[in-house]
C-alpha atoms as a printed R data frame, in Angstrom:
    type eleno elety resid chain resno       x       y       z
1   ATOM     1    CA   UNK     A     1   0.194  -7.349  13.138
2   ATOM     2    CA   UNK     A     2   2.819 -10.097  13.210
3   ATOM     3    CA   UNK     A     3   3.333  -9.703   9.459
4   ATOM     4    CA   UNK     A     4   3.630  -5.934   9.835
5   ATOM     5    CA   UNK     A     5   6.173  -6.332  12.623
6   ATOM     6    CA   UNK     A     6   8.312  -8.627  10.489
7   ATOM     7    CA   UNK     A     7   8.206  -6.188   7.559
8   ATOM     8    CA   UNK     A     8   9.078  -3.195   9.741
9   ATOM     9    CA   UNK     A     9  11.957  -5.067  11.393
10  ATOM    10    CA   UNK     A    10  13.284  -6.061   7.975
11  ATOM    11    CA   UNK     A    11  13.115  -2.466   6.801
12  ATOM    12    CA   UNK     A    12  14.945  -1.213   9.884
13  ATOM    13    CA   UNK     A    13  17.610  -3.842   9.262
14  ATOM    14    CA   UNK     A    14  17.999  -2.519   5.713
15  ATOM    15    CA   UNK     A    15  18.244   1.031   7.048
16  ATOM    16    CA   UNK     A    16  20.936  -0.051   9.517
17  ATOM    17    CA   UNK     A    17  22.891  -1.692   6.734
18  ATOM    18    CA   UNK     A    18  22.525   1.484   4.693
19  ATOM    19    CA   UNK     A    19  23.906   3.589   7.571
20  ATOM    20    CA   UNK     A    20  26.819   1.217   8.016
21  ATOM    21    CA   UNK     A    21  27.648   1.423   4.303
22  ATOM    22    CA   UNK     A    22  27.665   5.228   4.530
23  ATOM    23    CA   UNK     A    23  29.931   5.351   7.568
24  ATOM    24    CA   UNK     A    24  27.426   5.689  10.427
25  ATOM    25    CA   UNK     A    25  25.471   8.530  11.947
26  ATOM    26    CA   UNK     A    26  28.460  10.518  13.098
27  ATOM    27    CA   UNK     A    27  30.252  10.637   9.752
28  ATOM    28    CA   UNK     A    28  30.446  13.514   7.322
29  ATOM    29    CA   UNK     A    29  28.682  11.358   4.768
30  ATOM    30    CA   UNK     A    30  25.566  11.340   6.927
31  ATOM    31    CA   UNK     A    31  25.725  15.100   7.287
32  ATOM    32    CA   UNK     A    32  25.842  15.575   3.535
33  ATOM    33    CA   UNK     A    33  23.018  13.050   3.204
34  ATOM    34    CA   UNK     A    34  20.854  15.056   5.583
35  ATOM    35    CA   UNK     A    35  21.402  18.190   3.507
36  ATOM    36    CA   UNK     A    36  20.397  16.260   0.413
37  ATOM    37    CA   UNK     A    37  17.276  14.943   2.121
38  ATOM    38    CA   UNK     A    38  16.225  18.428   3.188
39  ATOM    39    CA   UNK     A    39  16.487  19.514  -0.440
40  ATOM    40    CA   UNK     A    40  14.735  16.462  -1.871
41  ATOM    41    CA   UNK     A    41  13.636  13.714   0.491
42  ATOM    42    CA   UNK     A    42  14.422  10.881  -1.904
43  ATOM    43    CA   UNK     A    43  17.593  12.365  -3.430
44  ATOM    44    CA   UNK     A    44  20.091  10.675  -1.106
45  ATOM    45    CA   UNK     A    45  18.436   7.239  -1.219
46  ATOM    46    CA   UNK     A    46  17.408   6.685  -4.816
47  ATOM    47    CA   UNK     A    47  13.980   6.932  -6.405
48  ATOM    48    CA   UNK     A    48  12.820   3.311  -5.887
49  ATOM    49    CA   UNK     A    49  11.107   2.123  -2.708
50  ATOM    50    CA   UNK     A    50   9.654  -1.135  -1.416
51  ATOM    51    CA   UNK     A    51   7.341  -1.618   1.530
52  ATOM    52    CA   UNK     A    52   4.038  -2.853   2.906
53  ATOM    53    CA   UNK     A    53   0.378  -1.846   2.608
54  ATOM    54    CA   UNK     A    54  -2.987  -3.321   3.569
55  ATOM    55    CA   UNK     A    55  -6.334  -2.977   1.748
56  ATOM    56    CA   UNK     A    56  -9.778  -4.092   2.993
57  ATOM    57    CA   UNK     A    57 -13.084  -4.473   1.128
58  ATOM    58    CA   UNK     A    58 -16.653  -5.161   2.238
59  ATOM    59    CA   UNK     A    59 -17.824  -8.554   0.945
60  ATOM    60    CA   UNK     A    60 -21.449  -9.209  -0.140
61  ATOM    61    CA   UNK     A    61 -23.484 -12.180   1.047
62  ATOM    62    CA   UNK     A    62 -23.083 -15.048  -1.420
63  ATOM    63    CA   UNK     A    63 -23.821 -18.764  -1.105
64  ATOM    64    CA   UNK     A    64 -22.838 -20.064   2.331
65  ATOM    65    CA   UNK     A    65 -20.895 -16.881   3.148
66  ATOM    66    CA   UNK     A    66 -22.749 -14.268   5.165
67  ATOM    67    CA   UNK     A    67 -20.623 -11.343   4.081
68  ATOM    68    CA   UNK     A    68 -18.098  -9.281   5.981
69  ATOM    69    CA   UNK     A    69 -14.668  -7.862   5.197
70  ATOM    70    CA   UNK     A    70 -11.765  -9.360   3.287
71  ATOM    71    CA   UNK     A    71  -8.253  -7.967   3.799
72  ATOM    72    CA   UNK     A    72  -5.264  -8.063   1.467
73  ATOM    73    CA   UNK     A    73  -1.739  -7.772   2.837
74  ATOM    74    CA   UNK     A    74   0.295  -6.253   0.015
75  ATOM    75    CA   UNK     A    75   3.870  -5.849  -1.081
76  ATOM    76    CA   UNK     A    76   4.212  -2.257  -2.269
77  ATOM    77    CA   UNK     A    77   6.623  -0.494  -4.576
78  ATOM    78    CA   UNK     A    78   7.057   3.199  -5.320
79  ATOM    79    CA   UNK     A    79   9.010   4.747  -8.187
80  ATOM    80    CA   UNK     A    80   9.578   8.466  -8.746
81  ATOM    81    CA   UNK     A    81  10.077   9.293 -12.423
82  ATOM    82    CA   UNK     A    82  11.353  12.735 -11.445
83  ATOM    83    CA   UNK     A    83  11.024  15.218  -8.551
84  ATOM    84    CA   UNK     A    84   7.312  15.665  -9.245
85  ATOM    85    CA   UNK     A    85   5.628  12.505 -10.596
86  ATOM    86    CA   UNK     A    86   5.718   8.893  -9.481
87  ATOM    87    CA   UNK     A    87   3.909   5.544  -9.452
88  ATOM    88    CA   UNK     A    88   2.855   3.468  -6.433
89  ATOM    89    CA   UNK     A    89   2.069  -0.226  -7.085
90  ATOM    90    CA   UNK     A    90   0.658  -2.814  -4.654
91  ATOM    91    CA   UNK     A    91   0.346  -6.591  -5.016
92  ATOM    92    CA   UNK     A    92  -1.504  -8.859  -2.602
93  ATOM    93    CA   UNK     A    93  -2.267 -12.574  -2.754
94  ATOM    94    CA   UNK     A    94  -2.901 -15.537  -0.501
95  ATOM    95    CA   UNK     A    95  -4.619 -18.893  -0.149
96  ATOM    96    CA   UNK     A    96  -6.150 -20.811   2.735
97  ATOM    97    CA   UNK     A    97  -8.920 -23.112   3.876
98  ATOM    98    CA   UNK     A    98 -11.581 -20.394   3.634
99  ATOM    99    CA   UNK     A    99 -10.529 -18.236   0.696
100 ATOM   100    CA   UNK     A   100  -7.907 -17.536  -1.932
101 ATOM   101    CA   UNK     A   101  -7.282 -13.988  -3.082
102 ATOM   102    CA   UNK     A   102  -5.372 -11.795  -5.498
103 ATOM   103    CA   UNK     A   103  -5.335  -7.998  -5.774
104 ATOM   104    CA   UNK     A   104  -3.240  -5.501  -7.685
105 ATOM   105    CA   UNK     A   105  -3.495  -1.728  -7.350
106 ATOM   106    CA   UNK     A   106  -1.679   1.254  -8.779
107 ATOM   107    CA   UNK     A   107  -1.711   4.980  -8.059
108 ATOM   108    CA   UNK     A   108  -0.204   7.785 -10.069
109 ATOM   109    CA   UNK     A   109   1.188  10.277  -7.564
110 ATOM   110    CA   UNK     A   110   2.398  13.852  -7.847
111 ATOM   111    CA   UNK     A   111   4.093  16.069  -5.269
112 ATOM   112    CA   UNK     A   112   2.147  19.128  -4.180
113 ATOM   113    CA   UNK     A   113   4.628  20.494  -1.663
114 ATOM   114    CA   UNK     A   114   7.774  19.297   0.099
115 ATOM   115    CA   UNK     A   115   8.650  20.662   3.543
116 ATOM   116    CA   UNK     A   116  11.714  19.323   5.371
117 ATOM   117    CA   UNK     A   117  11.060  15.590   5.776
118 ATOM   118    CA   UNK     A   118   7.420  15.701   4.677
119 ATOM   119    CA   UNK     A   119   6.043  15.218   1.158
120 ATOM   120    CA   UNK     A   120   2.411  16.084   0.395
121 ATOM   121    CA   UNK     A   121   1.150  14.521  -2.850
122 ATOM   122    CA   UNK     A   122  -2.025  13.876  -4.816
123 ATOM   123    CA   UNK     A   123  -2.972  10.381  -5.963
124 ATOM   124    CA   UNK     A   124  -5.290   8.759  -8.497
125 ATOM   125    CA   UNK     A   125  -5.497   5.060  -9.262
126 ATOM   126    CA   UNK     A   126  -7.239   1.711  -9.686
127 ATOM   127    CA   UNK     A   127  -7.655  -1.587  -7.804
128 ATOM   128    CA   UNK     A   128  -8.715  -4.867  -9.376
129 ATOM   129    CA   UNK     A   129  -8.549  -8.495  -8.360
130 ATOM   130    CA   UNK     A   130 -10.381 -11.693  -7.498
131 ATOM   131    CA   UNK     A   131 -11.001 -13.881  -4.498
132 ATOM   132    CA   UNK     A   132 -12.637 -17.278  -4.041
133 ATOM   133    CA   UNK     A   133 -14.682 -18.228  -0.993
134 ATOM   134    CA   UNK     A   134 -14.294 -21.989  -0.688
135 ATOM   135    CA   UNK     A   135 -17.502 -23.910  -0.080
136 ATOM   136    CA   UNK     A   136 -17.865 -25.946   3.080
137 ATOM   137    CA   UNK     A   137 -20.208 -28.835   3.855
138 ATOM   138    CA   UNK     A   138 -20.892 -29.471   0.186
139 ATOM   139    CA   UNK     A   139 -21.567 -25.826  -0.700
140 ATOM   140    CA   UNK     A   140 -20.159 -24.534  -3.980
141 ATOM   141    CA   UNK     A   141 -17.142 -22.269  -4.200
142 ATOM   142    CA   UNK     A   142 -17.961 -18.613  -4.806
143 ATOM   143    CA   UNK     A   143 -15.754 -16.597  -7.146
144 ATOM   144    CA   UNK     A   144 -15.794 -12.819  -6.747
145 ATOM   145    CA   UNK     A   145 -14.290  -9.984  -8.741
146 ATOM   146    CA   UNK     A   146 -13.229  -6.630  -7.319
147 ATOM   147    CA   UNK     A   147 -12.885  -3.340  -9.157
148 ATOM   148    CA   UNK     A   148 -12.370   0.118  -7.741
149 ATOM   149    CA   UNK     A   149 -10.818   3.508  -8.260
150 ATOM   150    CA   UNK     A   150  -9.827   6.335  -5.959
151 ATOM   151    CA   UNK     A   151  -8.429   9.830  -5.825
152 ATOM   152    CA   UNK     A   152  -7.133  11.950  -3.001
153 ATOM   153    CA   UNK     A   153  -4.056  13.226  -1.203
154 ATOM   154    CA   UNK     A   154  -1.289  11.596   0.784
155 ATOM   155    CA   UNK     A   155   1.508  12.515   3.158
156 ATOM   156    CA   UNK     A   156   4.880  10.766   3.272
157 ATOM   157    CA   UNK     A   157   7.027  11.467   6.327
158 ATOM   158    CA   UNK     A   158  10.661  10.347   6.477
159 ATOM   159    CA   UNK     A   159  11.288   9.007   9.974
160 ATOM   160    CA   UNK     A   160  14.803   8.079   8.790
161 ATOM   161    CA   UNK     A   161  16.700   9.309   5.717
162 ATOM   162    CA   UNK     A   162  15.501   6.366   3.584
163 ATOM   163    CA   UNK     A   163  12.450   5.129   5.522
164 ATOM   164    CA   UNK     A   164   9.041   6.772   5.279
165 ATOM   165    CA   UNK     A   165   5.585   6.206   6.739
166 ATOM   166    CA   UNK     A   166   2.446   7.125   4.818
167 ATOM   167    CA   UNK     A   167  -1.063   8.356   5.382
168 ATOM   168    CA   UNK     A   168  -3.613   8.815   2.605
169 ATOM   169    CA   UNK     A   169  -7.210   9.985   2.323
170 ATOM   170    CA   UNK     A   170  -9.669  10.740  -0.420
171 ATOM   171    CA   UNK     A   171 -12.711   9.349  -2.244
172 ATOM   172    CA   UNK     A   172 -12.981   5.686  -3.312
173 ATOM   173    CA   UNK     A   173 -15.477   3.690  -5.365
174 ATOM   174    CA   UNK     A   174 -15.445  -0.112  -5.080
175 ATOM   175    CA   UNK     A   175 -17.609  -2.810  -6.663
176 ATOM   176    CA   UNK     A   176 -17.604  -6.462  -5.569
177 ATOM   177    CA   UNK     A   177 -19.353  -8.924  -7.907
178 ATOM   178    CA   UNK     A   178 -20.059 -12.542  -6.826
179 ATOM   179    CA   UNK     A   179 -20.203 -15.119  -9.649
180 ATOM   180    CA   UNK     A   180 -23.414 -16.658  -8.298
181 ATOM   181    CA   UNK     A   181 -26.823 -16.830  -9.974
182 ATOM   182    CA   UNK     A   182 -29.135 -14.281  -8.422
183 ATOM   183    CA   UNK     A   183 -26.392 -12.573  -6.413
184 ATOM   184    CA   UNK     A   184 -26.136  -8.820  -6.841
185 ATOM   185    CA   UNK     A   185 -22.940  -6.840  -6.967
186 ATOM   186    CA   UNK     A   186 -22.246  -4.565  -4.024
187 ATOM   187    CA   UNK     A   187 -20.961  -1.043  -4.593
188 ATOM   188    CA   UNK     A   188 -19.470   1.343  -2.093
189 ATOM   189    CA   UNK     A   189 -18.646   5.010  -2.625
190 ATOM   190    CA   UNK     A   190 -17.265   7.260   0.061
191 ATOM   191    CA   UNK     A   191 -14.326   8.728   1.911
192 ATOM   192    CA   UNK     A   192 -11.348   6.606   2.870
193 ATOM   193    CA   UNK     A   193  -8.591   7.445   5.331
194 ATOM   194    CA   UNK     A   194  -5.577   5.115   5.524
195 ATOM   195    CA   UNK     A   195  -2.601   5.237   7.888
196 ATOM   196    CA   UNK     A   196  -0.407   2.572   9.457
197 ATOM   197    CA   UNK     A   197  -0.716  -0.233   8.633
198 ATOM   198    CA   UNK     A   198  -3.101   0.439   5.727
199 ATOM   199    CA   UNK     A   199  -1.048   3.038   3.848
200 ATOM   200    CA   UNK     A   200   2.094   1.368   5.138
201 ATOM   201    CA   UNK     A   201   5.796   2.105   4.956
202 ATOM   202    CA   UNK     A   202   8.359   2.568   2.168
203 ATOM   203    CA   UNK     A   203  12.119   1.986   2.206
204 ATOM   204    CA   UNK     A   204  14.119   3.793  -0.511
205 ATOM   205    CA   UNK     A   205  17.298   2.428  -2.028
């Protein structure tokens, strides 16, 4: 939550700087911006966004590790090619005493309907990556690979002219494969529902 708070504060700082550059809330520029947003939510802010997302996977038992959940904090980027189609990309990585991890994901997105400050869109994409569980007490390190794909719908709500929060839901398939002799891969197929902080936030510029 501390990481999320830092990201959100940074995004609000960027929004404040954006307002200042446009002359503040009470200016005519802001009024024209609001009209543009009501017509197309990303029109007044550009079609590129950065933000934060979080993705979690169930981990199989392997070696000294008893299984559980591994979480990836991700830097996210969104790019709209036009008023209808876009691409959402996420990159997560980290290293520590227990594990090191890397994950990249991408969703193709397409607007279904746009109402005031709300965009409803469909999504379809892939996740793939690796993580290493570091052995302790003489146990060997365990390398794991992750692969998954998903499809569903999302909602993007603009709480400020250039800042949106997301929620997404749909169907996801994930497979985690430990690189250990005799260890089986673990597959999961089912419904997912992501909102803050999982689906995250996006700031357009």
